[in-house]
C-alpha positions in Angstrom: 30.5 -2.8 71.7 27.2 -4.4 70.5 25.9 -3.9 67.8 22.6 -5.4 68.2 20.3 -2.5 68.7 16.2 -4.2 67.9 13.9 -1.5 69.1 10.8 -2.9 70.5 7.4 -2.7 68.9 5.9 -0.3 71.1 8.6 1.9 71.1 8.5 2.7 67.4 7.3 5.0 65.3 6.4 6.2 62.0 6.3 9.5 59.7 5.5 10.1 56.4 6.2 12.2 53.7 6.5 12.7 49.3 9.5 13.5 47.4 8.9 14.8 43.9 12.1 14.5 41.5 13.0 16.6 39.1 11.5 14.8 36.0 12.0 12.4 34.2 13.3 10.0 36.8 13.1 6.3 37.3 13.7 4.9 40.9 14.1 1.3 39.5 16.8 2.0 37.0 18.3 4.3 39.4 18.5 2.5 42.2 19.6 -0.8 40.2 22.9 -0.3 40.5 21.8 -1.4 44.7 20.8 -4.9 43.4 23.6 -6.1 41.0 25.3 -8.0 44.1 23.7 -11.1 46.5 25.7 -10.1 49.3 24.3 -6.2 49.2 22.6 -6.1 52.6 22.7 -2.2 53.3 20.6 -1.2 49.8 17.7 -3.5 50.0 16.1 -3.1 46.6 12.9 -4.4 45.1 10.8 -3.6 41.9 9.6 0.1 42.7 11.0 0.4 46.3 14.1 1.1 48.0 14.9 0.6 51.5 18.1 1.8 53.9 18.4 2.5 57.4 19.7 6.1 57.4 21.7 8.1 60.3 20.8 10.8 62.1 22.8 11.8 64.8 23.4 8.8 67.1 20.4 7.1 66.1 19.0 5.0 62.7 16.0 5.3 60.9 14.6 2.8 58.1 13.5 4.4 55.2 11.1 3.0 52.8 11.1 4.5 49.5 8.1 3.5 47.0 7.8 4.4 43.8 3.8 5.7 43.6 4.4 8.2 40.1 5.9 8.0 36.7 9.1 8.6 34.2 7.6 11.5 33.4 5.5 12.6 36.6 7.7 11.1 39.3 6.5 10.4 43.0 8.2 8.6 46.0 6.5 7.6 48.7 8.9 7.5 52.2 7.9 6.0 55.4 10.5 6.3 58.4 10.2 4.5 60.9 12.6 4.1 64.5 12.1 4.7 68.1 10.1 7.1 69.7 13.4 8.9 70.7 14.3 9.7 67.0 13.3 12.5 65.1 11.8 11.1 62.2 10.9 14.7 61.2 14.4 15.6 61.2 15.3 17.5 57.4 18.4 14.9 57.5 16.3 11.9 56.2 15.2 14.1 53.3 17.9 15.3 52.5 19.8 12.0 52.4 17.1 10.4 50.1 17.8 13.1 47.8 21.8 12.7 47.7 21.1 8.8 47.8 18.5 8.4 44.9 19.8 11.9 43.1 16.5 13.1 42.9 16.8 16.6 42.4 19.2 16.1 39.2 17.8 17.9 35.9 18.7 15.6 33.6 17.2 17.3 30.4 20.8 19.6 29.8 22.6 16.3 29.8 20.2 14.6 27.4 20.6 17.7 25.0 24.3 17.3 25.0 23.3 13.3 24.4 21.5 13.8 21.8 24.2 15.2 19.9 26.5 12.2 20.5 27.3 9.1 18.6 28.2 7.0 21.3 25.1 8.8 24.0 22.4 9.2 21.8 21.2 6.1 21.3 21.5 5.0 24.6 19.3 7.2 26.5 16.0 5.9 25.5 16.3 2.6 27.3 17.4 4.1 30.3 15.3 7.7 30.4 15.1 8.6 33.9 18.3 6.7 35.2 20.2 9.7 37.6 23.4 9.3 39.6 22.3 7.0 42.8 25.5 7.8 45.7 26.7 6.8 48.9 25.3 9.1 51.7 29.1 9.7 52.9 32.4 9.8 51.2 34.0 7.8 53.7 31.5 4.8 52.8 32.4 5.7 48.6 36.0 5.5 49.7 35.9 2.1 52.0 33.7 0.4 48.7 37.1 2.0 46.0 39.4 0.4 48.2 37.3 -3.0 48.8 37.0 -3.4 44.7 40.9 -2.3 44.0 42.2 -4.8 41.3 39.5 -7.5 42.3 36.8 -9.0 41.3 33.3 -6.5 42.3 31.3 -9.9 43.4 34.1 -11.0 45.9 34.6 -7.2 47.1 30.7 -7.0 47.9 31.1 -10.2 49.8 34.0 -8.7 52.2 31.9 -5.3 52.7 29.0 -7.8 53.7 31.1 -9.0 56.5 32.3 -5.7 57.7 28.6 -4.6 58.3 27.7 -7.6 59.6 30.5 -7.4 62.2 30.9 -3.5 62.9 27.6 -2.2 61.7 24.7 -1.0 63.9 21.9 -3.4 63.3 18.0 -2.6 64.0 15.5 -5.7 63.3 11.9 -4.0 63.0 8.6 -6.1 61.9 11.5 -9.4 62.4 13.4 -8.5 59.6 16.6 -7.3 60.3 18.4 -4.4 58.4 22.0 -3.1 58.1 23.6 0.1 58.5 27.6 0.7 56.9 30.1 0.8 59.5 30.8 4.9 60.6 34.3 5.9 60.8 35.0 5.1 64.4 34.4 1.2 64.4 37.2 1.2 62.0 39.3 3.8 63.7 39.2 1.5 66.8 40.9 -1.7 64.3 44.6 -2.4 63.6 45.7 -3.6 60.4 46.4 -7.0 61.1 43.0 -7.5 63.0 41.7 -6.5 59.8 43.1 -9.0 57.5 40.6 -11.5 59.2 38.2 -10.2 56.6 40.5 -11.3 53.6 42.0 -7.8 52.8 45.5 -7.4 51.8 47.3 -6.1 54.4 48.0 -2.5 52.4 44.1 -2.7 52.1 43.7 -3.2 55.6 45.6 -0.3 56.7 44.0 1.8 54.1 40.4 1.1 55.7 42.3 1.7 59.2 43.6 5.1 58.3 40.4 6.1 56.8 38.1 5.2 60.1 40.9 7.1 62.0 40.9 10.5 59.3 37.3 11.0 59.3 36.4 10.3 63.2 39.9 12.6 63.9 38.1 14.9 61.7 40.9 15.3 59.6 39.0 14.9 56.6 35.1 16.5 57.0 32.5 15.5 55.1 30.5 18.7 55.0 33.9 20.1 54.2 34.4 18.0 51.4 30.8 18.3 49.8 31.9 22.5 49.4 35.0 21.9 47.6 35.3 22.0 43.9 36.2 18.4 42.2 40.4 18.9 42.0 40.4 20.3 45.4 38.4 16.9 47.0 40.8 15.0 45.2 44.1 16.6 46.3 42.7 16.6 49.6 41.9 12.9 49.7 45.0 11.5 48.1 46.4 12.9 51.1 45.4 9.4 52.7 48.4 6.4 52.1 46.2 4.4 50.2 43.7 6.7 48.4 44.7 7.4 44.7 43.3 9.0 42.2 40.9 5.9 40.9 39.4 6.1 44.5 39.3 9.6 45.0 37.4 10.1 41.4 35.4 7.5 42.6 34.5 8.9 45.7 33.5 11.9 43.4 30.9 10.1 41.4 29.6 7.7 43.8 29.8 9.6 47.5 29.3 13.0 46.1 27.1 12.9 43.0 29.6 14.9 40.9 28.4 14.5 37.3 31.5 15.3 35.9 33.7 12.8 37.6 35.1 10.6 35.6 37.5 8.0 37.0 39.3 7.1 33.3 41.7 4.6 35.0 38.9 2.5 36.2 38.4 -0.9 34.0 35.2 -0.7 32.9 36.3 2.6 31.1 39.8 1.6 29.5 37.8 -2.1 29.0 34.5 -2.4 29.1 33.0 1.1 27.3 36.1 1.1 25.0 35.5 -2.4 23.7 31.5 -2.6 24.2 30.7 0.7 23.1 33.8 2.0 21.2 34.3 -1.0 19.2 37.9 -1.1 20.5 39.8 -4.7 19.9 41.6 -4.1 22.8 42.1 -2.0 26.0 42.6 1.3 25.7 44.8 3.6 27.8 43.5 5.7 30.4 44.8 9.0 28.6 42.9 8.0 25.7 40.0 7.6 26.9 40.0 10.8 29.2 40.7 12.8 25.8 37.6 11.0 24.1 35.5 11.5 27.2 36.2 15.5 27.4 33.1 15.7 24.7 30.9 14.8 27.6 32.1 17.6 30.1 30.6 18.7 32.2 28.8 15.5 32.2 31.4 13.0 31.8 30.5 11.1 35.0 26.8 10.6 34.3 27.6 9.8 30.5 29.8 6.9 32.1 27.3 5.6 34.0 24.4 5.7 30.9 27.7 3.9 29.3 27.8 1.3 32.5 23.9 1.1 31.9 24.2 0.1 28.6 26.6 -2.4 28.8 24.4 -4.1 31.7 21.5 -4.2 29.7 23.3 -5.7 26.4 24.5 -8.3 29.2 21.2 -9.0 31.0 19.7 -9.0 27.4 
């Protein structure tokens, strides 16, 4: 099956509209997560701009989001490009972008909580307007969680690139090639042994195939997962062999943008947050970090995003 689908220039159509995020909002700070790794080819970020192929039914459209406002008066200009057969005015396009870029989250209650917290209070000003960026699907966030298990993230993203280039749809627009994240069906068609050619362990390869099969068959359904409370989502996901609580909580945070999801066993939590922000000399335990994070409810996940942003800011400065 070919995954090359370059629409001819004369068959392209455009549609433009504006998204007005709930202030405060910073596109650059929110989208920076997508720009951290050189092998990222699905989510494309430049200063004040974000691009991605969006899946609308069986077709893909290119969304280019440009920041035309300010943190206090945000305004995002969106241009959609696709074949003339694509329904560019479909509300699903705007809904996906609102989810991915987390435009509708009201940060004010979180900032009120943060002002009284000795760890969070200093983190707000340098990251004002940062929201919770997300993958458009739980499936994509789970695949990335599996790839990231117990390996360097640069290595994980290099594997992601190979998977995307092999199984993802692509479109060439104005001489530029854009890639979509693979659909579950593409992984479901593979077998675990063949998937190992992507430098995957046998366990990870088998888990990716099982995830593809579960979502392709409807055993796991995106819309159903979106309706479930956090703990029920975790319970559903860990039924898939190879998906543990950490991966499920990453999917809650990075796939469903649940602001209270807290992957307490993450290395970033028990090591980098514990040592870099809490002043601990050694790695903390997961239990200790979960207990500490109770003070951040109901925004434990969002608080963690701000902690990670501060650690990145310090390492870049």
